[in-house]
Structure formats: structure tokens, C-alpha cells
C-alpha positions in Angstrom: -14.5 11.7 -4.4 -11.3 12.9 -2.8 -7.8 12.5 -4.2 -7.2 9.1 -2.5 -10.5 7.8 -3.7 -9.9 9.0 -7.3 -6.6 7.2 -7.4 -8.1 4.0 -5.9 -10.9 4.2 -8.5 -8.4 4.4 -11.3 -6.4 1.5 -9.9 -9.5 -0.6 -9.4 -10.7 0.1 -13.0 -7.3 -0.9 -14.3 -7.3 -4.1 -12.2 -10.8 -4.8 -13.3 -9.7 -4.6 -17.0 -6.7 -6.8 -16.3 -8.8 -9.5 -14.7 -11.4 -9.4 -17.4 -8.6 -9.9 -20.0 -7.1 -12.8 -18.0 -10.5 -14.5 -17.6 -11.1 -14.1 -21.4 -7.9 -15.8 -22.2 -7.9 -18.6 -19.6 -9.5 -22.0 -19.9 -12.5 -22.4 -17.6 -10.9 -25.4 -15.8 -7.9 -23.5 -14.6 -7.6 -23.3 -10.8 -7.1 -19.5 -10.9 -10.4 -18.8 -12.6 -12.5 -18.9 -9.4 -10.0 -16.7 -7.6 -10.1 -14.1 -10.4 -13.9 -14.2 -10.5 -14.1 -13.6 -6.8 -11.6 -10.7 -7.0 -13.5 -9.2 -9.9 -16.8 -9.3 -7.9 -15.1 -7.5 -5.0 -13.6 -4.9 -7.4 -17.0 -4.3 -9.0 -18.6 -3.7 -5.5 -15.8 -1.3 -4.6 -16.2 0.7 -7.8 -20.0 0.9 -7.3 -19.4 2.2 -3.8 -17.0 4.8 -5.1 -19.5 5.9 -7.6 -22.4 6.2 -5.2 -20.4 7.8 -2.4 -20.5 4.9 0.2 -16.9 3.8 -0.3 -14.9 3.5 2.9 -17.9 2.8 5.2 -17.9 -0.4 7.2 -20.8 -2.5 5.9 -21.4 -3.8 9.5 -21.2 -0.6 11.6 -21.5 2.2 9.0 -18.4 3.8 10.5 -15.6 5.2 8.2 -12.6 2.9 7.6 -9.2 4.4 7.9 -7.4 5.6 4.7 -4.4 3.3 5.6 -6.7 0.3 5.7 -8.4 1.3 2.4 -5.0 1.8 0.7 -3.9 -1.7 1.8 -7.2 -3.4 1.0 -9.2 -1.3 -1.5 -12.0 -3.9 -1.7 -12.4 -4.2 2.1 -16.1 -4.4 3.2 -15.9 -4.2 6.9 -13.5 -3.4 9.8 -13.6 -7.1 10.6 -12.0 -7.9 7.3 -8.8 -6.3 8.5 -8.4 -9.2 10.9 -7.6 -11.3 7.8 -5.2 -8.8 6.2 -2.7 -11.5 5.5 -5.2 -13.3 3.2 -5.4 -10.3 0.8 -2.9 -9.2 -1.8 -2.9 -6.1 -3.9 -0.4 -4.9 -6.4 1.4 -1.7 -5.4 0.4 1.6 -6.9 2.7 4.4 -7.9 4.6 5.3 -4.8 4.5 9.0 -5.6 0.8 8.9 -4.8 1.5 8.4 -1.1 
């Protein structure tokens, strides 16, 4: 794992914990629950990829995704997902990292 991936890993783990906490403390009928569960699933996949060394590879083509794209969408799965960038949100990480 390089420096960028290590920072993203730490951020994903923190977000994972925050979502798990939110899910634990929310009623199951709240509208946000399904959104949090979907985000948690994407985070879990990204963490698994970081751990097994396949993070940053397009699931469709196998090519490497750009660092800029990964910084903006750490849970991205394919280059095609970047066409929907406006549908994704991520909280900013420490600006000193970049």
C-alpha cells in the first residue's frame, strides 16, 4: 500500500465505524438506513481491495484508475462510475494530506 492508499484506508475505516455507529442508533424505518447500508457495503469492498492489493483497478477493464479519481471517490468500482460523480459524496479528509 502506498501513502495515498494508506490514508484512504484509514479514512474508509473511520467512515465505516461512523456508519456502523449511526446504524446501531437509528430506527430501522428511517429513510437514511438504506443509504447508510449501501455506503457501508461499498466501503467494505474498498477496504477488502486495499487489503488484497486490487484497490484502484477498474472492475470492468482491469486498468488502474487515476489517483485524483480515487481521492474523490474512494469506493469507485469502475471508470464508468466516474460518469456519475455528481451522485457521490464524501467528506473531505485532512487537506495537509494532499
